[in-house]
C-alpha positions in Angstrom: 7.1 -13.2 63.4 5.2 -10.2 62.2 8.1 -9.0 60.4 8.6 -12.4 58.3 4.9 -11.9 57.9 5.3 -8.2 56.4 8.0 -9.5 54.1 5.8 -12.0 52.7 3.1 -9.9 52.2 5.4 -7.4 50.7 6.5 -9.8 48.0 3.5 -11.1 47.1 2.3 -7.3 46.7 5.2 -6.4 44.3 4.6 -10.1 42.4 0.9 -8.9 41.9 1.9 -5.5 41.0 4.8 -6.8 38.5 2.4 -9.6 36.8 -0.3 -6.2 37.0 2.2 -3.7 34.9 3.5 -6.8 32.2 -0.4 -7.3 31.8 -1.1 -3.7 31.4 2.4 -3.6 28.9 0.9 -6.5 27.0 -2.7 -5.0 26.4 -1.2 -1.6 25.2 1.0 -3.5 22.9 -1.7 -5.1 21.3 -4.0 -2.0 21.6 -1.3 0.0 19.2 -0.7 -3.1 17.0 -4.5 -3.0 16.6 -4.6 0.4 15.8 -1.7 0.3 13.6 -3.2 -2.4 11.7 -6.4 -0.6 10.7 -4.7 2.5 9.6 -2.9 0.0 7.2 -6.0 -1.6 5.8 -8.0 1.2 6.0 -7.4 2.4 2.6 -7.9 -1.0 1.1 -11.4 -0.9 3.0 -12.0 2.4 1.3 -11.4 1.0 -2.2 -13.6 -1.5 -1.6 -16.5 0.6 -0.2 -15.7 3.3 -3.2 -15.9 0.5 -5.9 -20.0 0.3 -5.1 -20.7 3.9 -5.0 -21.7 6.3 -7.9 -19.7 9.1 -8.8 -22.1 11.6 -7.1 -21.5 9.3 -3.8 -17.7 9.6 -4.4 -17.4 13.3 -4.8 -20.1 14.2 -2.3 -19.5 11.7 0.7 -16.0 10.0 -0.2 -15.6 8.7 3.4 -19.3 7.3 4.1 -21.2 3.9 2.7 -22.7 4.0 -0.7 -26.4 6.0 -0.6 -26.9 2.6 -3.1 -24.8 -0.1 -3.3 -23.8 0.0 -7.1 -22.9 -3.8 -8.0 -23.2 -3.0 -11.7 -19.9 -1.2 -11.4 -17.9 -4.3 -11.9 -19.6 -5.9 -14.8 -19.5 -1.9 -16.8 -15.7 -2.0 -15.5 -15.1 -5.7 -17.2 -16.8 -4.7 -20.4 -15.4 -1.2 -20.9 -11.8 -1.9 -20.2 -11.7 -5.4 -21.3 -10.1 -6.7 -17.8 -10.7 -10.5 -18.9 -8.0 -9.8 -22.1 -6.0 -7.7 -19.8 -5.8 -10.0 -16.8 -4.8 -13.2 -19.0 -2.0 -10.5 -20.5 -1.2 -10.0 -17.0 -1.1 -13.9 -15.6 0.9 -14.5 -18.7 3.7 -12.1 -18.0 3.9 -12.1 -14.7 4.1 -16.0 -14.1 6.4 -16.2 -17.0 8.6 -13.8 -15.6 8.4 -14.9 -11.9 9.5 -18.5 -13.2 12.6 -17.2 -15.2 13.4 -15.1 -11.9 13.2 -17.7 -9.7 15.1 -20.5 -11.5 17.8 -18.4 -12.8 17.9 -16.7 -9.8 18.3 -19.7 -7.7 20.6 -21.4 -9.9 22.7 -18.0 -9.6 22.7 -18.0 -5.9 23.7 -21.7 -5.4 26.7 -21.0 -7.7 27.9 -17.6 -6.0 26.9 -18.9 -2.8 28.6 -22.4 -2.8 31.2 -22.7 -5.3 34.5 -20.8 -5.6 35.8 -19.2 -8.7 38.2 -16.5 -10.0 35.6 -14.1 -11.1 32.8 -14.5 -8.0 33.9 -11.3 -6.5 33.4 -9.2 -10.2 29.6 -10.8 -10.7 28.6 -10.2 -7.2 29.7 -6.4 -7.8 27.7 -6.6 -11.1 24.8 -7.7 -9.7 25.0 -4.9 -6.9 25.4 -2.6 -9.8 22.1 -4.2 -11.0 20.0 -3.2 -7.9 21.6 0.4 -8.1 20.4 1.5 -11.8 17.1 3.3 -11.8 14.5 1.0 -13.7 13.1 3.9 -15.7 16.0 5.7 -16.8 16.9 2.3 -19.1 13.3 2.6 -20.9 15.1 4.5 -24.0 17.6 1.8 -24.5 15.5 -1.1 -23.8 13.2 0.4 -26.4 15.8 1.0 -29.2 17.2 -2.6 -28.2 13.8 -4.4 -28.7 13.0 -2.8 -32.0 16.0 -4.3 -33.4 15.6 -7.6 -31.8 11.9 -7.0 -33.1 10.1 -8.1 -29.8 8.1 -5.0 -29.5 4.4 -5.5 -29.0 4.9 -9.3 -27.7 4.9 -10.5 -24.3 9.2 -11.2 -24.4 9.0 -7.3 -24.4 7.8 -7.5 -20.4 9.2 -10.7 -19.4 12.8 -10.0 -20.3 13.2 -6.9 -18.8 11.3 -7.8 -15.5 13.3 -11.0 -15.3 16.5 -8.7 -16.0 15.9 -6.3 -13.1 14.3 -8.9 -10.6 17.4 -10.8 -10.7 19.7 -9.0 -8.4 17.4 -8.9 -5.6 16.2 -12.8 -6.1 20.2 -13.7 -6.0 21.0 -11.8 -2.7 17.6 -13.0 -1.2 18.5 -16.8 -1.9 21.8 -16.6 -1.3 21.4 -15.2 2.0 18.9 -17.9 2.7 21.6 -20.8 1.4 24.3 -19.9 4.0 21.7 -21.7 6.8 21.6 -24.7 4.8 24.7 -27.1 5.8 27.2 -28.2 3.5 27.1 -31.8 4.7 23.7 -32.0 2.7 25.6 -31.3 -0.5 28.2 -33.7 0.2 25.6 -36.3 1.0 24.0 -35.6 -2.1 27.1 -36.3 -3.9 28.2 -39.5 -2.1 24.5 -40.7 -3.5 26.0 -40.1 -6.7 24.3 -36.6 -7.9 26.5 -34.1 -10.0 26.3 -30.5 -9.8 22.6 -30.5 -11.6 21.2 -33.3 -9.4 22.6 -31.6 -5.9 20.5 -28.4 -7.6 17.7 -29.9 -8.4 17.3 -32.4 -5.7 18.3 -30.7 -2.7 18.7 -26.7 -3.1 16.0 -25.9 -5.2 13.4 -27.8 -2.5 15.4 -26.0 0.5 15.3 -23.1 -1.1 11.7 -22.5 -1.3 11.0 -20.2 1.5 13.5 -17.8 0.2 11.9 -18.3 -3.3 8.4 -17.4 -2.0 9.9 -14.2 -0.6 11.1 -13.3 -4.0 8.0 -14.4 -5.4 5.9 -12.4 -3.7 8.0 -9.2 -4.1 8.4 -9.7 -8.0 4.6 -10.6 -8.3 3.7 -7.3 -7.1 6.4 -5.5 -9.3 5.2 -7.3 -12.3 1.4 -7.3 -11.5 1.3 -3.5 -11.1 4.0 -2.5 -13.3 2.8 0.6 -15.9 5.4 2.3 -17.3 7.2 -0.7 -19.4 4.0 -1.9 -20.6 3.0 1.7 -21.6 6.1 2.4 -23.6 6.6 -1.7 -25.0 3.0 -2.6 -25.8 0.6 -0.5 -28.3 -1.6 -3.7 -29.4 -4.9 -3.4 -27.6 -5.0 -7.3 -27.4 -1.7 -7.4 -25.8 -2.4 -5.0 -23.0 -2.0 -5.4 -19.4 -4.1 -4.8 -16.2 -2.8 -1.4 -15.6 -3.0 -0.1 -18.8 -6.3 -1.1 -18.8 -7.4 0.8 -15.8 -5.7 4.1 -17.6 -9.1 4.0 -20.2 -11.2 5.3 -17.2 -9.1 8.3 -17.2 -8.8 11.2 -19.9 -7.8 14.8 -20.5 -10.9 15.9 -19.2 -12.1 13.9 -16.1 -11.9 10.4 -14.4 -14.9 8.0 -13.6 -14.0 7.0 -10.1 -16.8 4.9 -9.9 -15.4 2.5 -12.8 -11.7 3.2 -11.9 -12.3 1.7 -8.1 -14.3 -1.1 -9.5 -11.4 -1.9 -12.1 -8.8 -1.5 -9.3 -10.8 -3.7 -6.6 -10.5 -6.6 -9.3 -6.8 -6.0 -9.9 -5.9 -5.9 -6.4 -7.7 -9.2 -5.1 -5.1 -11.6 -7.0 -2.2 -9.8 -4.9 -4.0 -10.5 -1.9 -4.7 -14.0 -2.3 -1.1 -14.7 -3.6 -0.2 -13.4 0.0 -2.6 -15.3 1.7 -1.3 -18.7 0.4 2.5 -17.7 0.6 2.5 -15.6 3.9 4.2 -18.1 6.1 6.7 -19.2 3.4 7.3 -15.2 3.0 7.8 -14.8 6.9 10.4 -17.6 7.0 12.4 -16.6 4.0 12.8 -12.9 5.4 13.8 -13.9 8.8 16.3 -16.2 7.3 17.6 -13.7 5.0 17.9 -11.1 7.7 19.8 -13.6 10.0 22.3 -14.8 8.0 22.4 -12.0 5.3 
């Protein structure tokens, strides 16, 4: 009887010890993730705090809270840099490029992932090659081409290159996602009398929303933050985008960091809002692409 009782007590102790170890691992994991999150978010927090500082505070106490909160930094930055006009231009260019990228990328991904034809392999290789070309090495030939096309200093000078360079990523992400969609769905739509365009718009396009959300956020970040293409292809002040407007606070003699930080805070807010809106769809699209790609 004593031996049996001792075994029961030992098992109970072992189970309790195992639960304690698992609980400890769980708390350690949560603590490490919390520390990682804080380290990741700290630069953003530092940007927000610095946007309320004067230049003296920024240089003297870069990691402390402002001595006096300079709320006028935002209004001054908005007026001096013409952020309203630049913001409008960035929205136009970014949304137009995203719309073209999503439509053409999803359409090409549907054709390449669902249909069989002779040139499928070379076309896929061509898009892979497009992902390997350094974007900024094409600035000079693109400038010459656009000058001949007479589209320099227009929104199209940014929209067309943005779309072209983002298409390979969009095609591969959406094509990987479409492999998880059963072909029976298309067959059912075809039985209902839909052609290829009907299947695309009524079946494929709605089902590809998670993958398109992933492409959209990646494209948005690239288009919204691009500086090199806008610097080379845009000279008119009325057409300058947000990254170009931020450079006005820096010259050969110094940088007004208080206004720069305020302007950067204004510029980064839309990216945060877009991510918060699409975060669930982005995670679904990335997971599906990782599993099926």
